[in-house]
C-alpha positions as a LaTeX table, in Angstrom:
\begin{tabular}{lrrr}
\hline
Residue & $x$ (\AA) & $y$ (\AA) & $z$ (\AA) \\
\hline
Met1 & 4.25 & $-70.78$ & $-69.05$ \\
Thr2 & 5.07 & $-72.32$ & $-65.14$ \\
Asn3 & 3.66 & $-69.20$ & $-63.50$ \\
Thr4 & $-0.63$ & $-69.08$ & $-63.48$ \\
Pro5 & $-2.02$ & $-66.41$ & $-64.52$ \\
Ala6 & $-3.68$ & $-64.12$ & $-62.13$ \\
Leu7 & $-6.48$ & $-63.41$ & $-65.13$ \\
Gly8 & $-8.01$ & $-64.30$ & $-67.97$ \\
Leu9 & $-9.76$ & $-62.23$ & $-70.57$ \\
Leu10 & $-13.18$ & $-62.93$ & $-73.39$ \\
Leu11 & $-13.67$ & $-59.90$ & $-74.92$ \\
Asp12 & $-16.30$ & $-58.83$ & $-77.26$ \\
Ile13 & $-14.88$ & $-56.43$ & $-80.50$ \\
Asp14 & $-17.39$ & $-54.00$ & $-80.98$ \\
Gly15 & $-18.52$ & $-51.96$ & $-78.20$ \\
Pro16 & $-16.13$ & $-52.86$ & $-76.12$ \\
Ile17 & $-13.08$ & $-52.66$ & $-77.79$ \\
Ala18 & $-13.95$ & $-50.82$ & $-80.92$ \\
Ser19 & $-16.20$ & $-47.90$ & $-81.56$ \\
Pro20 & $-19.81$ & $-48.63$ & $-82.49$ \\
Val21 & $-19.36$ & $-45.41$ & $-84.53$ \\
Ser22 & $-16.04$ & $-45.66$ & $-86.14$ \\
Arg23 & $-15.82$ & $-49.41$ & $-86.36$ \\
Ser24 & $-12.35$ & $-48.76$ & $-85.25$ \\
Ile25 & $-10.37$ & $-48.57$ & $-81.68$ \\
Ala26 & $-11.36$ & $-44.96$ & $-81.22$ \\
Ile27 & $-8.81$ & $-44.69$ & $-77.58$ \\
Pro28 & $-5.15$ & $-45.06$ & $-77.80$ \\
Ser29 & $-5.08$ & $-46.61$ & $-74.55$ \\
Ile30 & $-7.17$ & $-49.69$ & $-74.42$ \\
Leu31 & $-4.50$ & $-50.74$ & $-77.31$ \\
Ala32 & $-1.57$ & $-50.28$ & $-74.73$ \\
Asp33 & $-3.50$ & $-52.04$ & $-71.72$ \\
Leu34 & $-4.21$ & $-54.92$ & $-74.24$ \\
Val35 & $-0.21$ & $-54.99$ & $-74.72$ \\
Thr36 & 0.90 & $-54.31$ & $-70.92$ \\
Leu37 & $-1.55$ & $-57.34$ & $-70.44$ \\
Ala38 & $-0.67$ & $-59.67$ & $-72.81$ \\
Ala39 & 3.10 & $-58.96$ & $-71.89$ \\
Ala40 & 2.02 & $-59.94$ & $-68.10$ \\
Gly41 & 1.03 & $-63.85$ & $-68.91$ \\
Val42 & $-2.63$ & $-62.48$ & $-69.00$ \\
Pro43 & $-4.26$ & $-65.01$ & $-72.07$ \\
Ile44 & $-6.62$ & $-62.56$ & $-73.88$ \\
Ala45 & $-9.07$ & $-63.84$ & $-77.02$ \\
Phe46 & $-12.33$ & $-61.80$ & $-78.55$ \\
Ile47 & $-15.02$ & $-63.89$ & $-78.99$ \\
Thr48 & $-16.84$ & $-61.84$ & $-82.14$ \\
Gly49 & $-19.26$ & $-61.89$ & $-84.28$ \\
Arg50 & $-17.03$ & $-60.30$ & $-87.14$ \\
Ser51 & $-14.95$ & $-61.66$ & $-89.79$ \\
Ala52 & $-10.93$ & $-62.78$ & $-89.75$ \\
Asp53 & $-10.82$ & $-59.96$ & $-92.20$ \\
Phe54 & $-12.06$ & $-56.90$ & $-89.94$ \\
Val55 & $-10.46$ & $-58.59$ & $-86.90$ \\
Leu56 & $-6.80$ & $-59.03$ & $-88.69$ \\
Asp57 & $-7.06$ & $-55.10$ & $-89.81$ \\
Glu58 & $-8.60$ & $-52.94$ & $-87.28$ \\
Val59 & $-7.91$ & $-54.92$ & $-84.21$ \\
Val60 & $-4.99$ & $-57.22$ & $-84.87$ \\
Ala61 & $-3.00$ & $-54.26$ & $-86.94$ \\
Pro62 & $-3.02$ & $-51.70$ & $-84.58$ \\
Leu63 & $-2.04$ & $-53.75$ & $-81.72$ \\
Arg64 & 0.29 & $-55.01$ & $-83.66$ \\
Ala65 & 2.38 & $-51.59$ & $-84.06$ \\
Ala66 & 1.32 & $-50.62$ & $-80.14$ \\
Gly67 & 3.88 & $-53.80$ & $-79.71$ \\
Leu68 & 2.03 & $-57.32$ & $-79.41$ \\
Asp69 & 4.63 & $-59.05$ & $-81.51$ \\
Asp70 & 7.10 & $-58.47$ & $-78.20$ \\
Ala71 & 4.54 & $-59.49$ & $-75.46$ \\
Leu72 & 3.83 & $-62.53$ & $-77.16$ \\
Ala73 & 7.24 & $-63.35$ & $-77.88$ \\
Gly74 & 7.72 & $-62.68$ & $-73.60$ \\
Gly75 & 4.62 & $-65.47$ & $-73.44$ \\
Gly76 & 1.71 & $-63.70$ & $-73.57$ \\
Arg77 & $-0.50$ & $-65.99$ & $-75.62$ \\
Met78 & $-3.67$ & $-64.33$ & $-77.71$ \\
Phe79 & $-6.64$ & $-66.34$ & $-79.50$ \\
Val80 & $-8.85$ & $-65.05$ & $-82.29$ \\
Val81 & $-12.69$ & $-66.26$ & $-82.87$ \\
Cys82 & $-14.63$ & $-64.70$ & $-85.52$ \\
Glu83 & $-18.44$ & $-65.43$ & $-86.85$ \\
Lys84 & $-18.77$ & $-66.96$ & $-83.02$ \\
Gly85 & $-17.20$ & $-69.60$ & $-83.42$ \\
Ala86 & $-17.27$ & $-70.48$ & $-87.23$ \\
Val87 & $-13.64$ & $-68.57$ & $-87.62$ \\
Trp88 & $-10.76$ & $-68.49$ & $-85.44$ \\
Phe89 & $-7.24$ & $-67.94$ & $-85.78$ \\
Ala90 & $-4.07$ & $-68.14$ & $-83.37$ \\
Met91 & $-1.55$ & $-65.18$ & $-82.79$ \\
Ala92 & 2.14 & $-65.69$ & $-82.34$ \\
Pro93 & 4.99 & $-63.69$ & $-81.89$ \\
Thr94 & 5.75 & $-63.42$ & $-85.65$ \\
Gly95 & 1.74 & $-62.13$ & $-86.44$ \\
Pro96 & $-1.37$ & $-63.51$ & $-86.90$ \\
Gln97 & $-1.29$ & $-68.09$ & $-87.50$ \\
Pro98 & $-3.21$ & $-69.21$ & $-90.88$ \\
Val99 & $-7.54$ & $-68.65$ & $-90.16$ \\
Glu100 & $-9.15$ & $-71.93$ & $-89.76$ \\
Ile101 & $-13.01$ & $-72.66$ & $-91.05$ \\
Asp102 & $-15.23$ & $-74.93$ & $-89.55$ \\
Ala103 & $-16.80$ & $-75.19$ & $-93.31$ \\
Thr104 & $-19.71$ & $-78.05$ & $-92.01$ \\
Val105 & $-21.68$ & $-74.70$ & $-90.26$ \\
Ala106 & $-21.65$ & $-72.73$ & $-93.67$ \\
Leu107 & $-24.32$ & $-71.27$ & $-95.71$ \\
Pro108 & $-24.88$ & $-72.53$ & $-99.33$ \\
Gly109 & $-22.60$ & $-70.34$ & $-101.71$ \\
Glu110 & $-27.03$ & $-69.55$ & $-103.09$ \\
Phe111 & $-27.76$ & $-68.42$ & $-100.55$ \\
Arg112 & $-24.57$ & $-65.72$ & $-100.32$ \\
Ser113 & $-25.13$ & $-64.97$ & $-103.81$ \\
His114 & $-28.62$ & $-64.01$ & $-104.16$ \\
Ile115 & $-28.12$ & $-62.01$ & $-100.44$ \\
Arg116 & $-24.89$ & $-60.02$ & $-102.27$ \\
Ser117 & $-27.63$ & $-59.15$ & $-105.34$ \\
Leu118 & $-29.89$ & $-57.90$ & $-102.90$ \\
Val119 & $-28.13$ & $-55.51$ & $-100.83$ \\
Glu120 & $-26.90$ & $-54.46$ & $-104.71$ \\
Ala121 & $-30.12$ & $-53.93$ & $-106.06$ \\
Arg122 & $-32.18$ & $-53.06$ & $-103.40$ \\
Phe123 & $-30.13$ & $-51.75$ & $-99.58$ \\
Ser124 & $-26.87$ & $-50.12$ & $-100.84$ \\
Asp125 & $-28.03$ & $-47.39$ & $-99.80$ \\
Ser126 & $-27.97$ & $-48.37$ & $-96.52$ \\
Met127 & $-25.95$ & $-51.09$ & $-95.93$ \\
Phe128 & $-23.26$ & $-53.58$ & $-97.37$ \\
Phe129 & $-22.84$ & $-56.81$ & $-97.99$ \\
Asp130 & $-19.89$ & $-58.16$ & $-95.59$ \\
Glu131 & $-17.07$ & $-59.67$ & $-98.30$ \\
Gly132 & $-14.76$ & $-60.97$ & $-95.02$ \\
Lys133 & $-17.42$ & $-63.33$ & $-93.94$ \\
Arg134 & $-16.52$ & $-67.23$ & $-94.51$ \\
Ala135 & $-19.61$ & $-69.06$ & $-93.16$ \\
Met136 & $-22.22$ & $-66.19$ & $-91.77$ \\
Val137 & $-23.75$ & $-64.04$ & $-94.52$ \\
Ser138 & $-24.14$ & $-60.72$ & $-92.98$ \\
Val139 & $-24.69$ & $-57.19$ & $-93.95$ \\
Glu140 & $-23.71$ & $-53.97$ & $-91.69$ \\
Gln141 & $-25.15$ & $-49.77$ & $-92.22$ \\
Arg142 & $-23.06$ & $-47.56$ & $-93.42$ \\
Thr143 & $-21.38$ & $-45.02$ & $-91.28$ \\
Glu144 & $-22.52$ & $-41.98$ & $-93.45$ \\
Leu145 & $-26.76$ & $-43.48$ & $-91.52$ \\
Ser146 & $-27.52$ & $-42.62$ & $-88.16$ \\
Ala147 & $-28.82$ & $-45.46$ & $-86.04$ \\
Glu148 & $-31.92$ & $-43.51$ & $-87.07$ \\
Glu149 & $-32.13$ & $-44.42$ & $-90.69$ \\
Tyr150 & $-30.68$ & $-47.47$ & $-90.27$ \\
Arg151 & $-33.39$ & $-48.87$ & $-88.30$ \\
Pro152 & $-36.36$ & $-49.42$ & $-90.97$ \\
Leu153 & $-34.10$ & $-49.93$ & $-93.58$ \\
Gln154 & $-33.20$ & $-52.72$ & $-91.56$ \\
Leu155 & $-36.01$ & $-53.91$ & $-90.51$ \\
Glu156 & $-36.76$ & $-55.22$ & $-94.06$ \\
Tyr157 & $-34.38$ & $-56.51$ & $-95.24$ \\
Asn158 & $-34.21$ & $-58.51$ & $-91.88$ \\
Glu159 & $-37.67$ & $-59.87$ & $-93.42$ \\
Val160 & $-37.15$ & $-60.15$ & $-97.38$ \\
Ala161 & $-33.67$ & $-62.30$ & $-96.08$ \\
Tyr162 & $-35.99$ & $-64.21$ & $-93.19$ \\
Ala163 & $-37.91$ & $-65.14$ & $-96.62$ \\
Ala164 & $-35.26$ & $-66.05$ & $-99.22$ \\
Leu165 & $-34.86$ & $-68.41$ & $-96.57$ \\
Val166 & $-37.75$ & $-70.07$ & $-96.28$ \\
Glu167 & $-38.02$ & $-70.10$ & $-100.22$ \\
Arg168 & $-34.83$ & $-72.33$ & $-100.28$ \\
Gly169 & $-36.84$ & $-74.42$ & $-97.64$ \\
Leu170 & $-33.23$ & $-74.11$ & $-95.04$ \\
Gly171 & $-35.24$ & $-74.14$ & $-92.22$ \\
Ala172 & $-34.86$ & $-70.99$ & $-90.02$ \\
Arg173 & $-35.54$ & $-68.94$ & $-87.54$ \\
Tyr174 & $-36.33$ & $-65.15$ & $-87.33$ \\
Gly175 & $-37.24$ & $-64.02$ & $-83.67$ \\
Asp176 & $-40.77$ & $-65.48$ & $-82.88$ \\
Arg177 & $-41.01$ & $-67.40$ & $-86.67$ \\
Glu178 & $-39.89$ & $-71.34$ & $-87.56$ \\
Ala179 & $-39.79$ & $-71.99$ & $-91.20$ \\
Pro180 & $-38.28$ & $-75.53$ & $-90.60$ \\
Asn181 & $-37.25$ & $-77.22$ & $-93.15$ \\
Ala182 & $-37.57$ & $-80.93$ & $-95.02$ \\
Ala183 & $-36.63$ & $-82.66$ & $-92.29$ \\
Gly184 & $-38.29$ & $-80.59$ & $-89.51$ \\
Asp185 & $-34.49$ & $-78.94$ & $-88.80$ \\
Ile186 & $-34.06$ & $-75.60$ & $-88.60$ \\
Pro187 & $-30.16$ & $-74.71$ & $-89.14$ \\
Phe188 & $-30.13$ & $-70.94$ & $-89.36$ \\
Arg189 & $-30.97$ & $-68.65$ & $-87.45$ \\
Leu190 & $-31.25$ & $-64.50$ & $-88.45$ \\
Asp191 & $-29.64$ & $-62.08$ & $-85.74$ \\
Pro192 & $-29.90$ & $-58.74$ & $-85.42$ \\
Thr193 & $-27.79$ & $-56.63$ & $-84.23$ \\
Ile194 & $-27.86$ & $-53.03$ & $-83.50$ \\
Ile195 & $-25.24$ & $-52.46$ & $-86.73$ \\
Ser196 & $-26.00$ & $-54.81$ & $-88.48$ \\
Thr197 & $-27.45$ & $-58.48$ & $-89.58$ \\
Asp198 & $-26.26$ & $-61.97$ & $-89.90$ \\
Val199 & $-27.48$ & $-65.25$ & $-90.67$ \\
Glu200 & $-26.06$ & $-68.36$ & $-88.88$ \\
Ser201 & $-26.16$ & $-71.47$ & $-88.07$ \\
Val202 & $-27.77$ & $-72.14$ & $-84.85$ \\
Thr203 & $-25.01$ & $-73.95$ & $-82.84$ \\
Leu204 & $-23.45$ & $-70.50$ & $-83.45$ \\
Asp205 & $-22.64$ & $-68.53$ & $-80.21$ \\
Lys206 & $-20.36$ & $-66.85$ & $-77.70$ \\
Asp207 & $-20.27$ & $-70.09$ & $-75.41$ \\
Arg208 & $-19.10$ & $-72.07$ & $-78.44$ \\
Gly209 & $-16.36$ & $-69.13$ & $-79.69$ \\
Ala210 & $-15.65$ & $-68.97$ & $-75.75$ \\
Glu211 & $-15.50$ & $-73.27$ & $-75.08$ \\
Arg212 & $-12.93$ & $-72.67$ & $-78.21$ \\
Ala213 & $-10.10$ & $-70.50$ & $-76.79$ \\
Val214 & $-9.82$ & $-71.32$ & $-73.50$ \\
Gly215 & $-9.54$ & $-74.62$ & $-75.50$ \\
Phe216 & $-6.39$ & $-73.03$ & $-77.11$ \\
Phe217 & $-4.81$ & $-71.83$ & $-73.99$ \\
Glu218 & $-5.34$ & $-75.10$ & $-71.99$ \\
Glu219 & $-3.03$ & $-76.41$ & $-74.82$ \\
Gln220 & $-0.86$ & $-73.87$ & $-74.37$ \\
Gly221 & $-0.06$ & $-73.75$ & $-70.55$ \\
Asp222 & $-1.83$ & $-73.45$ & $-67.18$ \\
Leu223 & $-5.31$ & $-71.32$ & $-67.16$ \\
Pro224 & $-6.56$ & $-68.92$ & $-64.27$ \\
Leu225 & $-8.85$ & $-69.56$ & $-62.45$ \\
Val226 & $-10.40$ & $-66.05$ & $-62.22$ \\
Trp227 & $-11.83$ & $-65.47$ & $-65.29$ \\
Arg228 & $-13.76$ & $-62.01$ & $-66.91$ \\
Thr229 & $-16.39$ & $-61.37$ & $-70.03$ \\
Val230 & $-17.29$ & $-58.31$ & $-71.38$ \\
Gly231 & $-19.62$ & $-57.57$ & $-74.32$ \\
Asp232 & $-22.47$ & $-54.98$ & $-74.88$ \\
Ser233 & $-24.79$ & $-57.45$ & $-75.80$ \\
Arg234 & $-27.12$ & $-59.83$ & $-74.28$ \\
Ser235 & $-25.68$ & $-62.76$ & $-76.13$ \\
Asp236 & $-21.99$ & $-61.84$ & $-74.74$ \\
Tyr237 & $-23.39$ & $-63.48$ & $-71.29$ \\
Lys238 & $-22.77$ & $-66.24$ & $-72.95$ \\
Met239 & $-19.35$ & $-66.48$ & $-73.24$ \\
Ala240 & $-19.12$ & $-65.92$ & $-68.50$ \\
Asp241 & $-21.89$ & $-68.76$ & $-68.68$ \\
Tyr242 & $-19.38$ & $-71.36$ & $-70.21$ \\
Leu243 & $-16.37$ & $-70.17$ & $-67.85$ \\
His244 & $-18.89$ & $-70.04$ & $-65.15$ \\
Gly245 & $-20.79$ & $-73.66$ & $-65.86$ \\
Ala246 & $-17.24$ & $-74.97$ & $-66.10$ \\
Gly247 & $-16.09$ & $-74.22$ & $-62.82$ \\
Tyr248 & $-14.16$ & $-70.63$ & $-63.14$ \\
Glu249 & $-14.83$ & $-67.72$ & $-61.46$ \\
Val250 & $-15.57$ & $-65.46$ & $-63.52$ \\
Ala251 & $-17.95$ & $-61.43$ & $-64.11$ \\
His252 & $-19.27$ & $-60.62$ & $-67.34$ \\
Val253 & $-18.42$ & $-56.45$ & $-67.43$ \\
Asp254 & $-21.77$ & $-55.30$ & $-69.26$ \\
Val255 & $-20.86$ & $-52.13$ & $-71.14$ \\
Arg256 & $-24.28$ & $-51.75$ & $-72.54$ \\
Pro257 & $-26.30$ & $-52.05$ & $-69.45$ \\
Ala258 & $-29.08$ & $-49.83$ & $-70.58$ \\
Asp259 & $-30.77$ & $-52.79$ & $-72.93$ \\
Gly260 & $-31.70$ & $-55.11$ & $-69.72$ \\
Ile261 & $-28.66$ & $-56.77$ & $-67.17$ \\
Leu262 & $-29.54$ & $-59.81$ & $-67.01$ \\
Gln263 & $-29.25$ & $-61.88$ & $-63.73$ \\
Lys264 & $-26.59$ & $-64.07$ & $-63.26$ \\
Pro265 & $-25.72$ & $-66.85$ & $-60.75$ \\
Tyr266 & $-22.48$ & $-64.55$ & $-60.85$ \\
Gln267 & $-21.43$ & $-60.92$ & $-60.77$ \\
Val268 & $-22.14$ & $-58.20$ & $-63.47$ \\
Ile269 & $-20.39$ & $-55.29$ & $-63.35$ \\
Val270 & $-21.01$ & $-52.33$ & $-65.04$ \\
Glu271 & $-18.54$ & $-48.78$ & $-65.55$ \\
Gly272 & $-20.23$ & $-45.72$ & $-63.94$ \\
Asp273 & $-22.42$ & $-44.53$ & $-66.48$ \\
Leu274 & $-19.44$ & $-45.04$ & $-69.63$ \\
Ile275 & $-20.61$ & $-47.13$ & $-72.06$ \\
His276 & $-19.03$ & $-48.73$ & $-75.24$ \\
Asp277 & $-15.72$ & $-48.09$ & $-75.16$ \\
Glu278 & $-15.20$ & $-45.95$ & $-72.42$ \\
Ala279 & $-16.75$ & $-48.44$ & $-70.91$ \\
Gly280 & $-13.90$ & $-51.17$ & $-71.82$ \\
Ala281 & $-11.00$ & $-48.74$ & $-71.88$ \\
Ala282 & $-11.98$ & $-48.28$ & $-68.11$ \\
Phe283 & $-12.03$ & $-51.72$ & $-67.10$ \\
Leu284 & $-8.86$ & $-52.31$ & $-69.14$ \\
Ser285 & $-6.92$ & $-49.67$ & $-67.35$ \\
Tyr286 & $-8.04$ & $-50.53$ & $-63.79$ \\
Trp287 & $-6.87$ & $-53.84$ & $-64.35$ \\
Val288 & $-3.68$ & $-52.53$ & $-65.42$ \\
Gln289 & $-3.67$ & $-50.87$ & $-62.06$ \\
Lys290 & $-5.25$ & $-54.11$ & $-59.50$ \\
Leu291 & $-2.08$ & $-55.75$ & $-61.00$ \\
Gly292 & 0.79 & $-53.31$ & $-60.87$ \\
Leu293 & 1.35 & $-53.26$ & $-63.71$ \\
\hline
\end{tabular}
């Protein structure tokens, strides 16, 4: 690309893009605006804890149906970081490129198998084992359960999963509790979200994903000076933390501010009373209009 883009976007998926209820893109303008922004040269990266399989099915496929391939053929750039930096792939005019994996941060296969069996035996009515994850070990709330029904069962599962990590001496952290491995290290953590629980490497987080995405965009062309990051959890602020530390002008859009807006050296934006994907849709529409697209 010869012209410096006016804007760059790092986007969480669950919440601002995909509905946390349906787990899919439920607002059509989100697809149309993402394609429009990509066609205008705005580099867009999705930084998510989700699996590559989920993103390919629920985000990439509908975007391609909405015209993404043509947008990328015209010089657009899109990149996807999954599992908080452990898995990634680029988008091209011909479709998604091969998925790459950092095997050094993966959980042992035996632990993965144990959790799968545990969920099938004790928690299958409330959650399911995420077979799409390649480095993390994750379980997710069944959509037929309400958040109120899921929460106590999630807490029960979390305790059992943490105990399994401790029993195997893998070295893990859960909340304020820590159980180092034989070397005194804590390589893994148990990280609950509103719809899931992830067991993951402590090296994985949204700032690592942001660094990987920006590195990809830098190889492809000029980088914008102005960036926006969008997410629904406190960890999503780490995308903006990375950009701010790297010297870019950045603001973070919090689409679930009820959890508490963090004090940061950059601007934090909320979309009025809108939350989740309604806030994400409003944000994207604003930038389409602001850029005159």
